[in-house]
N, C-alpha and C positions, 0 to 999 in steps of 0.2 A: 353825822357825828363830828366832822371837822368843824362845821359851823358852831355847834354847841360848845366845843372845847375852846374855839376862838373867842366867843362871847364871854366865857368864864374867865379866860386869861385876861381879857381887856378890862373887865370889871374889877378883878383883883388888883391889877396894876394901877388903875385909877385910884382905888382906895388906899393902896399902899404908898402911893407917891405923895399923898397929903403930908405936909411937914409934920403934923402932929403925930402921925402914925408911922413915919418912915423908919425910925430906929427900931420900934417895937415889932414891925412887921417884916423886916428884911429877911430874917431867917425863915419865917413862915412862907414868904413869897418864893424864896428859893426852893423850899420843899414842895410847894404847890406846883411850881414849874417842872420840877423833876417828875412828879406824879403825872402831869400832863404829857410829858415826853414819853413816859412808859405807856400811857394809854394810846398815844398816837402811833407808837411803833408796835402796838399790840403784843403778840407773843414773843417777838424777838428779844425785847428787853427783859422779859421774865426769865429768859434762858440764863441770865447771869446768876440767878439764885437756884436754878433747878438742880435737883440731885435725884439719884435713883432711889426710890422709896416704894416699897410694896409692889415692885415690878412695874412702876409707872415712870414716865419721863415727862418733864415739864417742857419739852421741846416739840411736842406733837402739834403739827400745823393743822391736823384734822380733828382736833379734840372736840370741836363744837359740832361735829356732824353726827348724825345717827348712823348706825351700822349700815343701813341701806344706802344712805347718801354717800358714805365713805366708799362702799363697794362700787357704786355707780361712778364716782369720780375716778377711782383707780382704773376702772375699765375704760373710761374715756381717755385717760392719759396713756395707758400702756396697752390697751387692747385685751382681747381674751380669745381663747381657743373655742371655736364654734364649728369646726370642720367635722363632717361625717360623710360616709359613703352612701349616697342616695341610690346606688345600684347594687347594693350588697347582695341582694337576692339573685342577681343575674351573673354573679361571678362564678367561675368554674368550680364545680364540686369535686372534681378529681384533682389531687395534688399534681402540680406541674413543675414546681421548683424542687426537683429531685435529682439525685446523682444519675439515675437511670435516664431521665429525660435530657439532662445536660450532657451526658456522655463523659463526664469528668467529675472528680471529687470536689472541685472548687465551687460547684453550682454556677459555673459560668455558662448561662443559658444563651444560646444564639438567638438573635432577634426573631428569626422565623419560627422559633419554638414557643414563643409566648402566645397563648390563646388570645384571640381577638377580644374576648370578654374579660381578660385579665386586667387588673388595675394598671399594670405597667404599660399596657398598650392602649389604654383608654385616655385619649388626649384631654377630654373634659375633666375627668377625675384627676389625672396627674397634674394638670395645670392648677387646679384649685388646691390640690394637696400641697404642691410646692409653694404656692402663695401663702397658704396658712402656716406651713412649717417655717418658712422664712420669717414671717412675723413673730411666730412663737420663739424662735431662736434669738431674734433681735430683742424681744422683750426680756428674755433671760439675761442677756448681756446688760441691758439697762437696769435690771433688778440687782445684779451684782454691784454695779457702780453705785446705785442709789443707796445700798447698804452703808457705804462709806461717805456719801455726799448728800444724803437726804433726797426727798422727793423733788426738790427744786421748786416748791410751791411756797407762796406767801399770802398773808391776809385772806385765808380761806374762811368764808362765812356764808351763811344762808341769806338769800335775798329777802326782800320785804314780802314776797308771796309765800314764804315759809317752805319753799321747795327747791328753787333754783340755787345751785351752789356757785358762788362767785369766788374767783381766786386769781392770784397773779402767778406768773411762771418765770423762772430764771431763764436767761437767754439760752436757747437750745444749742446754738453754735458753740457757746462757751462750754457747756456741759459735754458736748461731743468732743471738743478739743481736750478737755480734762481727762475724759475717759480713754481717748486714744493714747494720751501720754502715759497714763497710769499702766495700761496693759500693752504698751507698744512691744510688738514682737519683731525684733530687728531681722531683716532679710539679709543674710550674709552670703558672700561669694567665697566658698571654701577653696576654689582654685586660686584665688588671689590672697586669701587670708590663711596664712600657713602656721600661725602660732597663737597661743592664748594671749600674748602681748599685743599682737596685731588685731586680734578680736576685740580687745579692750579699747584699742584706738579707734576702730571702725564702728563699734557699737558701745559707746560709753555708758556705764551704769546699767547694762542690760540685766544685771543681777537684781536690781531694784525696780525693774519694769516688768514686762511680760516674758523676757528672755530673748532667745535667738533661734532661728532655724534657717533653712534654705528654701528657695522657691520650689525646687524639685521635691524636697522632702514634704513640705506642707501640701503640695498637690497630691503626693502619695498618700498622706493621711486622709485627704478628701476622697481619693479613690476607694480606700477601705470603707469609709462611711457610706459612699454611694452603693458599694457592694452589699453592705449590711442592710441598708434600707430596701434595696431592690429584692434581695433574697429573703428579707424578714428574718435575718439571722441574729444571733447574739453578737455583741461587740464586747470583747473581753479586755479589761484593763488590769494589769498587774502593777501595784505600787509597792515598792520595797526600799529598804534603807536602814539606817541606824535606829536604835530604840528611841532616840530623841525625835527624829523626823516622823516616826510612826506613832508618836503621841503618848508613849509610855512615860511613867514617872510623875504622874499628877493629873492626867486627863482621863475622861471617859473615852471609849472607843469612838463614839459618835462625834466627839470634839476634835479628833485627830484630822490631819489633812486628808487622808483617804476617806474617812467617815464623812467629812464635810462634802467632798467631791461626790461621793455616792448618793448621799441624801439629797443634794441639790439637783442632780441631773437625772436620776433614775426615772422619775415620773415624767419628765419632759420627753425622754427618749421613748418611753412607752407610747406616748401620743403619736409618734412618727413611726411606730411599728418595729422598734428595735429594743431588745432586752439588753440593757447595759449591765454587764457583770463586772464587779470590782472586787479584786482579790488583794487584800492588804496582807502581804506576807512579811512579817517581821517578828522579832523576838524581844522580850524584856531585857533589861540590863543584867549582865552577869554579876552575881554577888561575889564578895570577898576577893576582888582582884587586887593584885599588888599595885604599887604606885607606877611601876614600869609598864604593867599591862594596861592600866587605865590611860596612861599617856599614849600608848600605842593605839588603843581603840579610838581615842579622841582625835587621832590624826585623820581618821576617816578611811573609807574604801574597803574595809575588811569585814563588815557585818554580814554581807551577802554571800561570802565565799562558801560557807558551810552548806548552802543549798545549790551553789552553782554547778557542782559536779553531778547533780541529779536534776538539772534544770527542767527538762521536758516533762518530768513526772511531778516534781514538787511545785513548780510555778504553773505548769500546764503546757499542753501542746497545742492550744487553741487561742493563743494570745495575739491580740491586734495592736496593743500599745503597752509599752513598759515605761514606768516612771521610776528611775533610779535616783535615790536621794540619800547617799551615804557619804556626804562630805564631812569635813572635820567639825567637831562639836564646839570647838573653841573659836570664837569670833574675835579677831584682832583688829577689826575695823577696816581691814584692807580688802576691797571687793575682789581684787585679782587673786590674792592668796587664799581666799575663802573657798575657792573651787579647785584648788590644786591638790593633787594626790602624790604621795611618795612613789618610789619606783615599784615596790611590791604591790601596792594598791592599784597602780596603773596596769600592771600585768594581770592582776586578778580581775579588774574590770574588763579588760580585753577578752578574757576567757568568758566572763559573764555575758558580754554582748554577743559574742560568737555563738554561745550556747543558746541564747535567746533567739537568734536568727535561724538556727538550725533545728529548733525544738519542734516545729510544726511541719506537717505535710500539706496542710491546706490553709495555713495562716502564716503571716510574717509581721512581726511587730515593728512599729515606729518606736524609736528609742529616744526618750527624753532623759538627759542627764549623763554624767560620767566624765571621763577625762577628755579634754578637747582634742588632743593629738590622736587618740584612739578613734574618736568620733569622726574626725576628718579623714583618717585613713580608710575607715569603713565606707564613708560617703564617696570618696574620690575613687577608690579602687574596687568597691563591691556594690555601688549604687544603693547603699543603705540609707534609709530616711532617718535623720537625726536632728537633735536640737538640745538646748539646755533651757530650763525654766527659770524665770525670775520670780519675785515675790510681790510685785506691785506696790512696794513700799513708797515709791516716789509719789504716788497719788493719794497717800493718806495724809490728812492734815496733821500738823505737828501738835503734840501735847506740850505746850510751852510753860504751863504752870498748873498747880492744883486749883487755883481760883477759876481758871477758864476751861478746865477739862470737861465740865458738864455742858459746855456749849457745843462740844463735838458730838457727832453721832456715836451711839453706844459702841458699835464695832470698832470705831477708830480711836477710842481712848487708850492711852498708854501703849500705843503701838509704835508711832514714829516720834522719837523723843530726842531733843538736843542733848548735848553732853551734860549740861547742868541738871537735866531731869532724869538721867539714866538710872540713878540709884532709886529714885521714887518709882519710876516706871517698872523696874524689875522687882519690886516688892511682890511677894507671893500673893498677897491679897488682890493685886491688880492683874495678875497673869493666870491664876488658877481658880477654878470654881468646880467643885465636885461634891458628891454626896454618895456615901456607900450604902445607905439604907433608908427607906421611908417606913416609919412605924405603921403597923397594921394590926387590926384586932384579931385576925384569924390565924396568924402565924408569927412565931418568934424564931429567928435563926438559931441553930444549935451552937454556933460560934458567935461571940459578941462582935458586933460590927463597929468598924472605925467610923469616926465622924466624916472624914474625907479621905481621898486617895493620898497616900504618902507622897510627898514631893521630893524627887531626886535632884541632886545637884546637876546642873547643865540641862535639865529638862526644858522643853519648849512649851510655853503655855498655850492656852486655847486661842488667844487672840491672833498670834502669828500662825498657828495651825490653820485657823479659819481663813486668814488672808492668803496663805499659800494654796489652800484648797480652792478658794474662789478664783485665784489667778489661773490655776490649772483648768478650772471649769470654763473660765472666760476664753482661754486659748482653744479649748476643745470645741466650744460653741462657735468660735470664729472659723475653725476648720470646717465645721458642719455648715455654716452659713456660706462659705466660699464654695463648698461642694454643691450646694443647692442652687446657688447663682449660676454656676457653670452648667449644671443639669438643665436649668430653665433656658439659658441662652442657646445651648446646643439644640435642644428639642424644638425651639421656636423655628429654627432653620431646617432641621432634619426630621422632625416629627418623633412620635413615640412608637416603640419603646426606645430608651436611650441606647445609642450605638455602643457596641461591645467595647471599643477601645477606651471608653470613659469609665468603665466599672469592672471589667473582668480582672481577675487576680491571678489566674494560673500561671501565665508566662511571666508575670511580674515576680511572683514568688520564686519560680525556678531560676530565673536569671540571677537574683540576689544570692540564693543559696549556693548555686554553682560557683559564683565568684568568691563567696566567703570560703568555701572549701579550697579554692585555688590560691587564696592569699598566701604569699610566702614571706619569709623573714626579711627580705630586702625592702619591702614596702610597708610591712605591718609587723614589726618584730616583737612587740611586748608580750603577747601570749606565749610565744615560743620560749621566752626567757624563763618560764616557770619550770622548765626541765632542769635548769641549773639551780634556781632558788628554792624549789619545792620537790624536785625529783619527779615531776609529772611529765609523762611522755608528750612529745610535741604533737602527736596525732590527735590528742584531745582537742586541739584548736580547730580541727577540721572535720570532726565527726560528732553526731548527736549523742548525748549522754542521758541515761535514765537513772532512776534511783527509787529507794524506799526509805522512809524515816518514821520515827515516832514523834518527831517534833511537830508542833502545830503553830499556826494553821498551815494547810497545804491544799493543793488542788485535789479534788476527788478523794477526800480523806479515807474513805472506806477501802479504796482500791490502791492507795499508795502507802499503806502502813507496812512496816517490816514484817508484821505478822502474816501478810499474804505470802511471804517467802518461806515461812517456817513450816516444817512437817506438822500435820495436824496433831500428831502425838506429843509435840513439844510446845504447841501454842499455849502461852500462859492463860490460865483460867480467868474467866471474866469475874471480877469482883464487883459487888453491888455498892455503889456510892450514891448518896443523894445528889441528884442533879436538878437544878432549878430550870423549869421550862414553862411555857405559857399554860395557863389554867387558873381558875379562880378569879377573884377580882383583880383588876389592873390598877396599880397605883403609879402614876407617872412621876418621873423626876421633875420637880419644879424648875430646875435649871435649864430644862429643855425649851422653855417658853421664851420667845423673844419679848423683851419688856414692852409693855404698852406704850405707844407713842413713837417707837422706833421702827425703821424700815425693816420689813420682813421679806427677804428675797423669795422665800417659798410661797408667800401669799401672792406676790406679783406673778410668779410662775403659773400659779393655779387660778387665782382670782375666783375663789369659791365662797367668799364671804365669811370666812372664819380664820382665826389665828391658827397658824400651823406650828408644828413642832420642829425644832432644829434637827431632830433625828427622826422625822416622820418617815413613813414606810417601814420603820424598824421598831415599832412599839414593843415587839416581843423582846427586843434586846435590852431595853433600859426600863424595866418594870420590876416591881416586887411582886411577881406573879408566880405562884407556887404549883409545882407538880413534881413528879418523880420519874426518873428514867434510869436505866442502867447504862453505865459506861461500857465501852467495848475494850476489853483487854487492859483495863487500867487498874493498877494496884498501888496503893500508897503505903504499904507496910514499911516498918522501920528497918528491920533486918531480915536478911535471907537466912533460913534455917541452916545451920552448919552440921554436916555429918560426913564422915569419910565414905568414899565410894571407890570401887575397883576401877582402875584406869583401863579404858577400852575404847576402841573406835566404834562406838555405838551411841545413839542419842541419849543425852542426859535428862535429868528431871529437875523440877523446881525452879526453872527460869521464870522471871516475873517481869511484867510490864509496869513500869513505875514512872511517876512524875508527868504523865501525859494527860492532856485534856480530852483525849478520846477521838472518836471518828466523826464528830459533829462539827468540826472547825474547818471551814473552807476559806476563811478570810473575808467573807462578806458580812456586813453588819447584821443581816437577817439571821445568820447562823450563830450569833452571839448568845441567843437565848438557849441554845442547846450545847454550849461550849463553855467549860471552865467553871461553872457555878457549883462547886462541891460544898459539902457540908462543912468542910474545914476552912472555907474562904471567909476572910474577915472584911471583904468589900465586895458584896455580891452584885453591885450595880456598876462595877468598873467596865466590864464589857470587852476587855482585850482578850485575845485568843492565844497569845504566845505561851508555849510551854516547851520544855526540853525533856521529852520523854525518851526512854530507852528500854531495851530488853536486858535486864540485869541478872547477873549470876556471880558465882565464885567457884572455887575449886570443887566444891561438893556438888555443883549442878552439872558437871561433866561437859560433854560436847554439845554445842548448839549448831544445828545445821540449817543452811539456807539453800534452797534449790529453786528451779524455775527461773534461773538467771540466763537469759538468751543473749549471748555475747557475739558481736560481729567484728569488733575491732580489738579483741584480745585484751580487755582491761576490766578488772574488778578491784574495788577498794572499799574499805570500811572506815567509818569514823567511830573512834572508841573514846569512852570515858573510863578512866582507871582510878580507883580509890573511891572513898565516900564522896558525896556531892561536894563537901567542902574542899576536898583534895583535888577533885576532878577539874575544878575551875581554876586551880592554881598550878599551871604547868611549870612555873619556875620552882615550885616546891616539890614537884613530883619525884625528882631523883632522890631527895632526902626522905620522902615519906614511904617509898616502896622498899620493902626488905630485899636484901641481896638474893634471897632464895626465889624471888618472883620469876615465873616463867610463863610466857605467852606462846601458844601453839596454834597453828592453823593448817588447814588442808584446802587445796583447790583442785578439783578433779573434773574432767569432762565426763558427762554421763549421757546416756541415750534416752532422751525424752524427759518430760517434766515428772512423770510418775515412776521414775526409777526407784528401786528400793535402796535408799541411801546407806542403809546399814550393811549392804553387801558389796559396796564399792571398794575396790582396793585403793588405798590412799597412801600418799607420801606426806609425812608430817614435817612441817618446817617448825623448828624450835628456836625461839628467841629468848635469851636470858634478859635480865633487866637492862643491861647496857646496850645490847643489840636492838632491843625494842625501842628504847628511847632514841637511838640513832636512826632507826628506820621510820619511826612515827613522825609525821610532819605536823609540827605545832606552831606554825608561823603566825597563827591567829589564835588569840585566847578563846578557849572553848572548843577548839578543834584538835583532833589527833588522828590524822589520816594515815592509814596503813594500806599500802598496795599489796594485795594478796594474789593477784593473777595478772601477769603482764607478758602477753605473747605478741611480740612485735610483728610477727607474720600476719596475724589477723586473718582476713580473707573471709572464709565461709562461717556461717553462724554455728555456734556451739552452745550446748546447754551445760552450764557450769554449776557444780555443787560446792559450797563453801562450808567448812566446819571450823569452829573456834573454841578454845577453852583456856583456862589459866590453871597453873599448879604452883605449889611451893609455899603457900601460906593460907591455909584454910580458916584460921581462927582470928584473922585480923581484918578490920573494916577497910584498911587501906587496899586490900586485895580484892575487893569487889570490883567488878568492871561491867560496862554496858556497851552494847552496839546500838548506836543512835541512827546511823545511816548506812545503807548499802548502795554503792555507786557502780555503774557498769556502762560499757560502750562496746 
């Protein structure tokens, strides 16, 4: 080809240089030379003109290959998973990874209790497994990097034999260097680094790389992973934060950071015998906030408080890793200030972290994110594994102009932008892609569907959501890789199964939890300050809390609903609402497809010869697939029926469960198909699971009783909403909206057993008029109204507590409706 082009250029130059033709052919010669340059540089020059059209890219270096040739080339470059157990039939048929066999609830099996035929003790199997798993994890990291830097191939074409694929490769050392810089996870010595300012000096720009952690912490994450692989257990990740970081306000659930993380890694971990469980526990933005409240929420650190007081129930008691991302929504361009919290938020995060660490009896989470000083105190004084995540932005090529943006990989466009391009990059068309409904012939939604998900101010678009999800995934894969390398190195010398000290978790968990409980104000003061700022007793910083709520999503939703505490005679009746669930023909969201010609990380992970979906594994979540099911205890009526009742200490009637998405929402993407798709929805394909449900009543509904609350540390509290929904979210307007006649009453009595007849319990009624209620109710965070109804500082022995609540004084006003959204206890 080069020889042909050279002859063509030489002939043209000879003709053009003739004096008679020189003037007439100058322009033509220049144009011819330009065409020759484009031909010689093949596809690279064409990238100047490429645009995204019909889902295709003009940058595809593999465009000239057949599907089989393309697949063969990718397998050659990245490798593929071919491992299988050749001795599966010889494995033990009797379960041996059991609590009974281990002699402990952690499944910490002693070396001599592994059957000789078990895979953990089979040196041939285990060595091959570790080798294949290491290659798989490394391929996953390469796939993530390639999404933002391409395959690293050039001049890809088929040889003269019509079969051999010939290509050039970018320098491998250079790509490795770029990848390590992009996702660099700084190793910090927290004994020497005592402040966020010192952290910034020792690990500059960690926020825009992989983040930071400590060697001991990262080793601890590796230990958890080895334990999960050895015991073939679930590995549970909770991701929580503000509505912006959870992807609300313009994105589908699968486009959010948690959704990206789950979609990307779930299949990989299935291959190595681990079920990766991801719970995205977050809430949509509160409507109708005042300017002051919006500013307060934007400061960060307060979005997770409403669930913190019931951590072990709402987030789960089986969590191995927590990602907390509730930093301020307003970016002032200062890397250091972007991760700072105010005093109240720091106190709340300290309580959040302690509750996370105390939540489980057989698990202990690694904590990513939060306030630096709190993380350091926990690490140094309680041996907690901690770190803060970055976003990998330093490794994304800049979008310098509209003219050159299409030269960048699709995922990298409009992400890393200089100041002159900020306005262009932040245009909604560049940051958000969504679709509420795909038309189909067999069904028309009862509610007209929006064209796209409404975009909220300060929402974070899918591009940054994806980058943060990929950065989290890369770090998680690095921990997995390090864990397997150590496993391999140790067993080369010591043999199989892996020695206990490298994967057992029991003593590890007990050590940390005992030290967290022993932390005092002198070394870790922030949590204890909540007694002064929010009137919460200090003992909550040292004891596990439980809870129930009607908010979604939540762990084990059918078991953690408030309705499980209500006497059967008072449980709100189930109302039938149309709920969209898998069934019928599936119509996929076209936005889920990675454009042709762009690197598809999932394809590299799997290498099965077909384009994958950005939300694969989760088809049920983002489809227009129709079925019907009944919600559980969900009622969206407009008004509670008003009628006078005789005041008495006996269960009332007419309480209603409202505004909840029901018991199908556990925070995983796979549960989205059974969560939130009501007939009243105007965007059925959104996929988010956040709802603020509650048990609603007014004066006419009388007393509502909760029982079955087993208290060990003498504490019970409720979260209340008072007034119609518009009033309930406006705490600053509450004093003006409530009539002076409003009265809130509650009882809290010790009962014998869960089945006690609550109507026969002698009760002491505490009565709070409007002013006393507003004084007692802690509303430090918009959307919360925490009222402590039982506080026995003596604590000690376990007691069964029955709680009753009602309002009086204004039966015929919407402002006097109220709801219990959470019950907390310890």
